[in-house]
C-alpha positions, 0 to 999 in steps of 0.5 A, a space after each residue: 366495642 372498645 370495652 369488649 376488646 379490652 378484656 380480650 386484649 388483657 386475657 391475651 397479654 396474660 396468656 402470653 406472659 404466663 407461657 413465657 414464664 413457663 418457658 423461662 422456668 423450664 429453660 432455667 431448670 434445663 440449664 441448671 448444673 450443666 457446663 454451658 461452655 461444652 454445649 457451645 463447643 458442641 454447637 460450634 462443631 456441628 455439621 449444619 448441612 444435616 440440619 438443612 436436610 432435616 428442614 426439608 422433611 419439616 416443610 414436607 410435613 406441612 404439605 402432607 398435613 395440608 393435603 390430608 386436611 382436604 380429605 377430611 373436609 371432602 366428606 362434608 362437601 368442601 373441596 378446597 385448594 391445597 394451597 389455601 389449606 397449606 397457608 391456613 395451616 401455616 398461619 395457625 402454627 404462626 399463631 401458636 408462637 404467640 399464644 399457645 394452643 390458639 393456632 387451631 382456632 386461627 387455622 379454622 378462621 383463616 380457612 373460612 376467609 379463603 374457602 368459606 368453610 364454617 369454622 365449627 366444621 373445620 375445627 372438628 376435623 382439626 380435633 380429629 387430626 389430633 386424635 389420629 396424631 395421638 394414635 401415631 404418637 402411641 405407635 412410636 412410643 410402643 416402638 420406643 418401649 420395645 427397642 429402648 426400654 432401658 432408656 424409657 425407664 431412665 427417662 421416667 426416673 430422671 423426670 420424676 426425680 426432677 419433679 420432686 426437686 422442683 415441686 416438693 409439695 404434693 398436688 394430689 388434691 388438684 385432681 379432686 378439685 378439678 373433678 369437683 368443679 366439672 361435676 358442679 358445672 354439670 349439675 348447674 347445667 341440668 338445673 338451669 337447662 330450660 332457662 339456658 335454651 332461651 338464650 341465643 348464646 346457648 343455641 350458638 354453642 349447641 350449633 357450634 358443638 354440632 358442627 364440631 361433631 360433624 367434623 369428627 364424623 368425617 373420618 367415617 365417610 372418607 372416600 380415599 382411606 388409603 390415601 389418608 393412611 399414606 399421608 398420615 404415615 408420610 407426616 410422621 415419617 417426616 417428623 421422624 427424619 426431621 428429628 433424627 437427621 439432626 443427630 448426625 449434625 453432632 459428632 457425639 451423636 452421629 452413631 445414633 440408631 433409628 431406634 434412638 431417633 424414635 425415642 428422641 421423637 417421642 420425648 420431643 413430642 412430649 416436651 412440645 405438648 406443654 403450653 410454653 411459648 414456642 416449646 421453649 424451655 419445655 422442649 429443651 428440658 425434655 431433650 436434656 432428660 431424653 439424651 441423659 436417659 439414652 446415655 445411661 442406657 448406653 453405659 455413658 456419662 449421664 452429664 455429657 448426655 444432658 449437655 448434648 441433649 441441650 445442644 441438640 435442642 438448641 439446634 432443633 427448636 430454632 429450626 422448628 421456629 424458623 420454619 413456623 415463622 417463614 411459612 407463617 409470614 408467607 401465609 399472611 399475604 397469600 391468605 390476603 390475596 385469596 380472601 373471599 368477601 
């Protein structure tokens, strides 16, 4: 058992180090060339009462998401408590702070401990959630495209120019290499399929895949479709206000419109997709680009926009991390208390 754990531990350590390195690189790029004294001045002048209001919406999104998860599990015959759903979800977000993208598995495992819902089936519903979130993200992106077209074009140009400066070499061959590897794996799979069927691990993988597929199908059998739509809308409305209200904390951005808030939400979500530890660095850089683009579209100074974008990120990102830590740390004793043997 000890020999099995060592490679797993090494893999986790390497993953964490890589995510920290990614965060460090993005943070260095974000801070490069800007006046950090001006950023600190903006943080000192901020009205943090607005940040508190934003935190309320941030926590509310957790609650709505937990209740919505129950709706996806219900068609498969699992009726779980909202509290166990909330604490399992919170534990998953906490794990994302350590190893990026590990939260989905941790969330399913935690739920199994308290409700005995098979990991494969709950994991399938989490994948389904990501698909629904992608659709919602697309709606906000469409709204941003309609109302902040100039800012989106400026954001794209700024991000493209930064990429050319930091990555001068072309990576066009990478796509072909990845596609080639996928094709090779598929060919080998079909060649050795009969031999694989004799292995227990193959059967376990097939059963796990079937469980995930059953979780994905749960949306087709939803009994409360209206409630699911309302909760999904509630989650993203909370995300919107959690990001938009922080703008009022900074005097220079207190006149931002809801359309500006929509644009910031889209850019911030794109920044959080990158597998950096806790979104650090990637989110900061996304906000630098985003606010720079907004200021350019408004005819204001682009450098000032970048500085305010970083000031905004140094408020919003710690707020998100604090919520994850508080909710996640509370979840540990709550899950342990409700654990079923």
